Biopython code that builds the backbone (N, CA, C, O; Angstrom):
import numpy as np
from Bio.PDB.StructureBuilder import StructureBuilder

atoms = [
    (1, "MET", "N", (19.512, 1.379, -0.764)),
    (1, "MET", "CA", (18.388, 1.970, -0.010)),
    (1, "MET", "C", (17.165, 1.055, -0.392)),
    (1, "MET", "O", (16.873, 0.921, -1.580)),
    (2, "THR", "N", (16.486, 0.460, 0.538)),
    (2, "THR", "CA", (15.141, -0.295, 0.369)),
    (2, "THR", "C", (13.953, 0.555, 0.739)),
    (2, "THR", "O", (13.913, 1.049, 1.866)),
    (3, "SER", "N", (13.018, 0.755, -0.096)),
    (3, "SER", "CA", (11.777, 1.419, 0.340)),
    (3, "SER", "C", (10.725, 0.568, 0.627)),
    (3, "SER", "O", (10.781, -0.587, 0.204)),
    (4, "ASP", "N", (9.609, 1.005, 1.386)),
    (4, "ASP", "CA", (8.481, 0.410, 1.699)),
    (4, "ASP", "C", (7.522, 0.401, 0.541)),
    (4, "ASP", "O", (7.518, 1.300, -0.300)),
    (5, "VAL", "N", (6.620, -0.748, 0.511)),
    (5, "VAL", "CA", (5.596, -0.769, -0.617)),
    (5, "VAL", "C", (4.611, 0.235, -0.266)),
    (5, "VAL", "O", (4.183, 0.331, 0.884)),
    (6, "PRO", "N", (4.186, 1.085, -1.338)),
    (6, "PRO", "CA", (3.296, 2.189, -1.111)),
    (6, "PRO", "C", (1.826, 1.760, -0.719)),
    (6, "PRO", "O", (1.440, 0.650, -1.085)),
    (7, "ALA", "N", (1.109, 2.461, -0.100)),
    (7, "ALA", "CA", (-0.198, 2.149, 0.351)),
    (7, "ALA", "C", (-1.134, 2.143, -0.947)),
    (7, "ALA", "O", (-0.829, 2.824, -1.927)),
    (8, "LEU", "N", (-2.149, 1.445, -0.923)),
    (8, "LEU", "CA", (-2.997, 1.315, -2.067)),
    (8, "LEU", "C", (-3.516, 2.908, -2.288)),
    (8, "LEU", "O", (-3.939, 3.667, -1.416)),
    (9, "PRO", "N", (-3.351, 3.170, -3.726)),
    (9, "PRO", "CA", (-3.805, 4.561, -4.006)),
    (9, "PRO", "C", (-5.356, 4.761, -3.885)),
    (9, "PRO", "O", (-6.142, 3.816, -3.809)),
    (10, "ASN", "N", (-5.674, 5.914, -3.876)),
    (10, "ASN", "CA", (-7.140, 6.349, -3.612)),
    (10, "ASN", "C", (-7.879, 5.757, -4.926)),
    (10, "ASN", "O", (-7.411, 5.752, -6.064)),
    (11, "ALA", "N", (-9.020, 5.307, -4.554)),
    (11, "ALA", "CA", (-9.783, 4.706, -5.749)),
    (11, "ALA", "C", (-10.097, 5.693, -6.961)),
    (11, "ALA", "O", (-10.466, 5.312, -8.072)),
    (12, "ASN", "N", (-9.911, 6.908, -6.613)),
    (12, "ASN", "CA", (-10.088, 7.926, -7.639)),
    (12, "ASN", "C", (-8.927, 8.257, -8.494)),
    (12, "ASN", "O", (-9.028, 9.077, -9.406)),
    (13, "VAL", "N", (-7.739, 7.588, -8.196)),
    (13, "VAL", "CA", (-6.563, 7.718, -8.846)),
    (13, "VAL", "C", (-6.339, 6.517, -9.758)),
    (13, "VAL", "O", (-6.220, 5.371, -9.323)),
    (14, "PRO", "N", (-6.284, 6.877, -11.175)),
    (14, "PRO", "CA", (-6.175, 5.726, -12.182)),
    (14, "PRO", "C", (-4.620, 5.098, -11.958)),
    (14, "PRO", "O", (-3.692, 5.840, -11.633)),
    (15, "GLY", "N", (-4.467, 3.845, -12.139)),
    (15, "GLY", "CA", (-3.162, 3.238, -12.122)),
    (15, "GLY", "C", (-2.514, 3.155, -10.810)),
    (15, "GLY", "O", (-3.146, 3.298, -9.763)),
    (16, "GLN", "N", (-1.220, 2.917, -10.865)),
    (16, "GLN", "CA", (-0.262, 2.836, -9.712)),
    (16, "GLN", "C", (-0.630, 1.777, -8.758)),
    (16, "GLN", "O", (-0.458, 2.017, -7.563)),
    (17, "ARG", "N", (-1.117, 0.630, -9.119)),
    (17, "ARG", "CA", (-1.410, -0.494, -8.234)),
    (17, "ARG", "C", (-0.625, -1.610, -8.559)),
    (17, "ARG", "O", (-0.890, -2.678, -8.007)),
    (18, "GLY", "N", (0.444, -1.529, -9.491)),
    (18, "GLY", "CA", (1.263, -2.679, -9.821)),
    (18, "GLY", "C", (2.057, -3.211, -8.641)),
    (18, "GLY", "O", (1.945, -4.386, -8.291)),
    (19, "LEU", "N", (2.836, -2.376, -8.045)),
    (19, "LEU", "CA", (3.694, -2.740, -6.976)),
    (19, "LEU", "C", (2.789, -3.224, -5.726)),
    (19, "LEU", "O", (3.184, -4.183, -5.062)),
    (20, "TRP", "N", (1.634, -2.600, -5.414)),
    (20, "TRP", "CA", (0.751, -2.987, -4.406)),
    (20, "TRP", "C", (0.309, -4.447, -4.647)),
    (20, "TRP", "O", (0.304, -5.273, -3.735)),
    (21, "LEU", "N", (-0.074, -4.739, -5.962)),
    (21, "LEU", "CA", (-0.563, -6.055, -6.221)),
    (21, "LEU", "C", (0.524, -7.037, -6.113)),
    (21, "LEU", "O", (0.288, -8.137, -5.614)),
    (22, "ALA", "N", (1.702, -6.729, -6.544)),
    (22, "ALA", "CA", (2.799, -7.628, -6.516)),
    (22, "ALA", "C", (3.086, -8.049, -5.002)),
    (22, "ALA", "O", (3.178, -9.234, -4.679)),
    (23, "HIS", "N", (3.213, -7.062, -4.155)),
    (23, "HIS", "CA", (3.366, -7.169, -2.738)),
    (23, "HIS", "C", (2.355, -8.103, -2.254)),
    (23, "HIS", "O", (2.744, -9.064, -1.590)),
    (24, "HIS", "N", (1.005, -7.943, -2.515)),
    (24, "HIS", "CA", (0.013, -8.880, -1.926)),
    (24, "HIS", "C", (-0.187, -10.140, -2.490)),
    (24, "HIS", "O", (-0.703, -11.039, -1.826)),
    (25, "LEU", "N", (0.196, -10.313, -3.738)),
    (25, "LEU", "CA", (0.079, -11.624, -4.322)),
    (25, "LEU", "C", (1.212, -12.464, -4.527)),
    (25, "LEU", "O", (1.118, -13.479, -5.218)),
    (26, "THR", "N", (2.391, -12.082, -3.919)),
    (26, "THR", "CA", (3.560, -12.828, -4.014)),
    (26, "THR", "C", (4.191, -13.202, -2.587)),
    (26, "THR", "O", (3.638, -12.808, -1.561)),
    (27, "ARG", "N", (5.244, -13.895, -2.552)),
    (27, "ARG", "CA", (5.756, -14.349, -1.230)),
    (27, "ARG", "C", (6.619, -13.162, -0.694)),
    (27, "ARG", "O", (6.714, -12.958, 0.516)),
    (28, "GLY", "N", (7.237, -12.395, -1.614)),
    (28, "GLY", "CA", (8.006, -11.273, -1.187)),
    (28, "GLY", "C", (8.221, -10.342, -2.368)),
    (28, "GLY", "O", (8.259, -10.727, -3.537)),
    (29, "LEU", "N", (8.363, -9.027, -1.948)),
    (29, "LEU", "CA", (8.775, -8.018, -2.815)),
    (29, "LEU", "C", (9.642, -7.087, -2.234)),
    (29, "LEU", "O", (9.344, -6.480, -1.205)),
    (30, "THR", "N", (10.814, -6.924, -2.897)),
    (30, "THR", "CA", (11.925, -6.006, -2.289)),
    (30, "THR", "C", (12.132, -4.828, -3.400)),
    (30, "THR", "O", (12.310, -5.092, -4.589)),
    (31, "LEU", "N", (12.093, -3.640, -2.936)),
    (31, "LEU", "CA", (12.263, -2.468, -3.736)),
    (31, "LEU", "C", (13.652, -1.809, -3.289)),
    (31, "LEU", "O", (13.932, -1.436, -2.149)),
    (32, "ASP", "N", (14.456, -1.744, -4.419)),
    (32, "ASP", "CA", (15.727, -1.018, -4.125)),
    (32, "ASP", "C", (15.840, 0.189, -5.168)),
    (32, "ASP", "O", (15.670, 0.074, -6.381)),
    (33, "THR", "N", (16.161, 1.386, -4.472)),
    (33, "THR", "CA", (16.221, 2.570, -5.255)),
    (33, "THR", "C", (17.716, 2.941, -5.158)),
    (33, "THR", "O", (18.438, 2.733, -4.183)),
    (34, "SER", "N", (18.085, 3.555, -6.386)),
    (34, "SER", "CA", (19.442, 4.136, -6.683)),
    (34, "SER", "C", (19.254, 5.313, -7.385)),
    (34, "SER", "O", (18.120, 5.648, -7.727)),
    (35, "PRO", "N", (20.411, 6.105, -7.688)),
    (35, "PRO", "CA", (20.320, 7.185, -8.597)),
    (35, "PRO", "C", (19.898, 6.782, -10.104)),
    (35, "PRO", "O", (19.501, 7.615, -10.919)),
    (36, "HIS", "N", (20.028, 5.459, -10.363)),
    (36, "HIS", "CA", (19.736, 5.073, -11.764)),
    (36, "HIS", "C", (18.418, 4.590, -11.868)),
    (36, "HIS", "O", (18.048, 4.272, -12.998)),
    (37, "GLY", "N", (17.492, 4.447, -10.764)),
    (37, "GLY", "CA", (16.153, 4.103, -10.912)),
    (37, "GLY", "C", (15.776, 3.152, -9.840)),
    (37, "GLY", "O", (16.392, 3.118, -8.774)),
    (38, "LEU", "N", (14.752, 2.364, -10.115)),
    (38, "LEU", "CA", (14.074, 1.397, -9.072)),
    (38, "LEU", "C", (14.328, 0.000, -9.560)),
    (38, "LEU", "O", (14.216, -0.202, -10.769)),
    (39, "THR", "N", (14.641, -0.939, -8.800)),
    (39, "THR", "CA", (14.705, -2.508, -8.994)),
    (39, "THR", "C", (13.790, -3.020, -8.101)),
    (39, "THR", "O", (13.862, -2.829, -6.887)),
    (40, "ALA", "N", (12.795, -3.767, -8.738)),
    (40, "ALA", "CA", (11.754, -4.581, -7.961)),
    (40, "ALA", "C", (12.134, -6.059, -8.050)),
    (40, "ALA", "O", (12.294, -6.593, -9.147)),
    (41, "THR", "N", (12.275, -6.710, -6.921)),
    (41, "THR", "CA", (12.565, -8.193, -6.874)),
    (41, "THR", "C", (11.426, -8.918, -6.324)),
    (41, "THR", "O", (11.089, -8.675, -5.165)),
    (42, "VAL", "N", (10.776, -9.806, -7.039)),
    (42, "VAL", "CA", (9.583, -10.477, -6.591)),
    (42, "VAL", "C", (9.906, -11.951, -6.394)),
    (42, "VAL", "O", (10.559, -12.544, -7.253)),
    (43, "SER", "N", (9.488, -12.544, -5.332)),
    (43, "SER", "CA", (9.686, -13.899, -4.835)),
    (43, "SER", "C", (8.409, -14.627, -5.009)),
    (43, "SER", "O", (7.401, -14.221, -4.431)),
    (44, "VAL", "N", (8.381, -15.730, -5.806)),
    (44, "VAL", "CA", (7.298, -16.633, -5.913)),
    (44, "VAL", "C", (7.625, -18.090, -5.750)),
    (44, "VAL", "O", (8.532, -18.572, -6.428)),
    (45, "PRO", "N", (6.922, -18.851, -4.865)),
    (45, "PRO", "CA", (7.239, -20.283, -4.798)),
    (45, "PRO", "C", (6.817, -20.988, -5.969)),
    (45, "PRO", "O", (5.816, -20.656, -6.604)),
    (46, "LEU", "N", (7.630, -22.053, -6.302)),
    (46, "LEU", "CA", (7.317, -22.815, -7.552)),
    (46, "LEU", "C", (6.510, -24.057, -7.193)),
    (46, "LEU", "O", (5.895, -24.618, -8.100)),
    (47, "GLY", "N", (6.459, -24.519, -5.997)),
    (47, "GLY", "CA", (5.750, -25.677, -5.516)),
    (47, "GLY", "C", (4.559, -25.425, -4.800)),
    (47, "GLY", "O", (4.196, -24.254, -4.685)),
    (48, "PRO", "N", (3.836, -26.415, -4.258)),
    (48, "PRO", "CA", (2.659, -26.245, -3.576)),
    (48, "PRO", "C", (2.976, -25.487, -2.288)),
    (48, "PRO", "O", (4.101, -25.557, -1.792)),
    (49, "PRO", "N", (1.917, -24.704, -1.697)),
    (49, "PRO", "CA", (2.051, -23.880, -0.532)),
    (49, "PRO", "C", (2.500, -24.711, 0.574)),
    (49, "PRO", "O", (2.127, -25.884, 0.591)),
    (50, "ASP", "N", (3.270, -24.254, 1.526)),
    (50, "ASP", "CA", (3.608, -24.887, 2.650)),
    (50, "ASP", "C", (2.434, -25.353, 3.556)),
    (50, "ASP", "O", (1.414, -24.664, 3.596)),
    (51, "ALA", "N", (2.523, -26.357, 4.195)),
    (51, "ALA", "CA", (1.316, -26.816, 5.119)),
    (51, "ALA", "C", (1.187, -25.954, 6.444)),
    (51, "ALA", "O", (2.237, -25.659, 7.015)),
    (52, "PRO", "N", (0.217, -25.612, 6.872)),
    (52, "PRO", "CA", (0.177, -24.872, 8.107)),
    (52, "PRO", "C", (0.723, -25.455, 9.393)),
    (52, "PRO", "O", (0.677, -24.802, 10.436)),
]
sb = StructureBuilder()
sb.init_structure("model")
sb.init_model(0)
sb.init_chain("A")
sb.init_seg("    ")
for serial, (resi, resn, name, xyz) in enumerate(atoms, 1):
    if name == "N":
        sb.init_residue(resn, " ", resi, " ")
    sb.init_atom(name, np.array(xyz, "f"), 0.0, 1.0, " ", f" {name:<3s}", serial, name[0])
structure = sb.get_structure()
């Protein structure tokens, strides 16, 4: 089961921004949930950005 990245928490709520930041600062973020927990896979390019 793959879940969506959560919305940015309310500014009055401390923490809980790690997955939101990973989603917005990387090429891809996949979240897979299972009875054993959550697996987050982050994709980051190793070379220069693609030309437009």
